[in-house]
C-alpha positions in Angstrom: 24.0 -0.6 27.8 24.4 2.2 30.3 24.5 5.7 28.9 25.5 9.0 30.4 23.6 12.2 29.8 25.6 13.2 26.7 24.3 10.2 24.6 27.6 8.3 24.7 27.7 4.6 25.1 29.8 4.2 28.3 31.1 0.8 27.3 32.6 1.9 24.0 33.0 5.6 24.5 32.1 6.2 20.9 29.2 8.4 19.8 26.4 6.6 18.0 24.1 8.2 15.4 21.1 6.0 14.4 20.7 5.4 10.6 18.5 7.7 8.6 17.9 5.0 6.0 18.7 1.4 5.4 18.6 -0.8 2.2 16.4 -3.9 2.1 16.8 -6.6 -0.5 14.5 -9.4 -1.3 14.7 -12.2 -3.8 11.4 -11.4 -5.5 10.9 -7.7 -4.7 14.3 -6.2 -5.6 16.1 -3.6 -3.5 14.7 -0.5 -1.9 15.5 2.2 0.7 13.5 2.5 3.9 13.6 5.9 5.8 14.2 5.1 9.5 12.9 8.4 10.9 11.7 7.8 14.5 12.4 4.0 14.4 15.1 2.5 16.6 14.4 -1.2 16.6 14.2 -4.2 14.2 10.5 -4.5 15.1 9.9 -0.9 13.9 11.9 -1.6 10.7 9.8 -4.7 10.0 6.6 -2.7 10.4 7.9 0.0 8.0 8.8 -2.7 5.4 5.4 -4.4 5.9 3.6 -1.1 5.3 5.8 -0.2 2.3 5.1 -3.5 0.5 1.4 -3.3 1.5 1.5 -6.9 2.8 -1.5 -8.7 4.0 -2.0 -9.1 7.8 -1.1 -12.8 7.6 2.3 -12.0 6.0 5.4 -11.3 8.0 8.9 -10.0 7.3 12.1 -11.7 8.4 15.2 -9.5 8.2 18.8 -10.7 8.2 21.9 -8.5 8.6 25.3 -9.9 7.6 23.8 -13.4 7.4 22.4 -13.3 11.0 18.6 -13.2 11.5 17.6 -10.1 13.4 15.1 -10.4 16.3 12.3 -7.8 16.7 13.5 -6.7 20.2 17.0 -5.8 19.0 17.8 -2.1 18.7 19.8 -0.4 16.0 22.3 0.6 18.7 22.8 -3.0 19.8 23.6 -4.0 16.2 25.7 -0.8 15.6 23.8 0.0 12.5 24.9 2.9 10.3 23.1 4.8 7.5 23.0 2.6 4.4 23.1 -0.7 6.3 22.0 -3.6 4.1 19.3 -6.1 5.1 18.2 -9.3 3.4 14.4 -9.8 3.5 12.3 -13.0 3.5 8.5 -13.0 3.5 6.7 -15.5 5.6 3.2 -16.5 6.4 1.9 -16.1 10.0 -1.4 -16.2 11.8 -3.3 -13.1 11.1 -3.8 -10.9 14.1 -7.4 -10.1 15.2 -7.3 -6.6 13.8 -10.2 -4.2 13.4 -11.1 -3.0 9.9 -9.8 0.6 9.6 -9.8 1.4 5.9 -10.8 0.0 2.5 -8.9 1.1 -0.6 -10.7 0.6 -4.0 -8.4 0.8 -7.0 -9.8 1.2 -10.5 -7.7 0.9 -13.7 -9.0 4.1 -15.2 -10.2 6.2 -12.3 -8.4 7.7 -9.3 -8.0 5.4 -6.3 -10.8 6.1 -3.8 -10.8 5.5 -0.1 -13.8 5.0 2.1 -13.8 5.3 5.9 -15.2 2.2 7.4 -15.1 0.5 10.8 -15.6 -3.1 12.1 -19.4 -2.6 12.1 -19.6 -1.7 8.4 -21.4 -4.5 6.4 -20.6 -5.5 2.9 -23.9 -4.1 1.7 -23.0 -0.7 3.3 -19.6 -0.8 1.6 -21.2 -1.6 -1.8 -23.6 1.2 -1.3 -20.7 3.6 -0.6 -18.9 2.4 -3.7 -22.0 2.7 -5.9 -22.8 6.2 -4.7 -19.3 7.3 -5.4 -19.4 5.7 -8.9 -22.9 7.1 -9.8 -22.2 10.8 -9.1 -19.2 13.0 -9.2 -16.2 14.0 -11.1 -14.3 11.3 -12.9 -10.8 11.5 -14.3 -10.2 9.3 -17.3 -7.1 9.1 -19.5 -7.2 8.9 -23.3 -5.0 6.8 -25.5 -2.2 9.5 -25.4 -2.3 9.6 -21.6 -3.9 13.0 -21.3 -6.4 13.4 -18.4 -10.1 14.0 -19.3 -12.4 15.2 -16.5 -16.1 14.4 -16.8 -19.1 14.7 -14.5 -21.6 11.8 -14.7 -21.9 8.2 -13.6 -19.7 5.2 -14.1 -21.2 2.2 -15.9 -19.4 -1.2 -15.8 -20.2 -3.7 -18.5 -21.9 -6.8 -17.0 -21.5 -9.0 -20.1 -19.4 -9.2 -23.3 -21.2 -8.1 -26.5 -19.9 -8.1 -30.1 -19.9 -4.8 -32.0 -22.4 -4.2 -34.8 -21.4 -2.0 -37.7 -25.0 -1.5 -38.9 -26.2 -0.3 -35.5 -23.0 1.7 -34.9 -22.1 -0.1 -31.7 -18.6 -1.1 -30.5 -17.4 -4.3 -29.0 -17.9 -4.3 -25.2 -15.9 -6.7 -22.9 -17.0 -7.8 -19.5 -15.8 -5.3 -16.8 -15.0 -2.4 -19.1 -15.8 1.0 -17.5 -17.7 3.8 -19.2 -18.8 7.3 -18.0 -22.3 8.5 -18.8 -21.4 12.2 -19.0 -23.7 15.0 -18.2 -26.4 13.7 -15.8 -25.9 11.6 -12.8 -28.1 8.9 -11.5 -28.3 5.4 -12.6 -30.3 4.9 -15.7 
């Protein structure tokens, strides 16, 4: 559509302001707002939704507006979208793009989430070494049964097997995968 220098759509002679946010609804993910700062196309909105939901590379997003499927090349202006416009979302599987590895996020139920910088040449062994070195040394933040944070310096130990507690020996029951911090020293032993 032709535009003059003032930002007016010559065909309709009405000013257009792109939406600052839109609402996206999905059958399984509920409804949420997406801030549209710097985005002016459906493809950009699909990317924002993809990042917001932290979808895998082989998952795609299909958006519909007023029952009509939106194509990626369509712009907000061509659809005359306003702030608060409502979209219906459907997730779909697609062929994963050949993307380079850029980041790995490790989430632990009791510790802070840690991020490690990696690239396509990083091997699994190197990644395991990074994770192990981060777990063996450093500050850990744990939360007690009341939800209060407890900071400790030491190493993290993860139970490799389940063991029953023994009242005579004064040991507690340990389940596979439970995490403990050996406070004080670092290292592995």
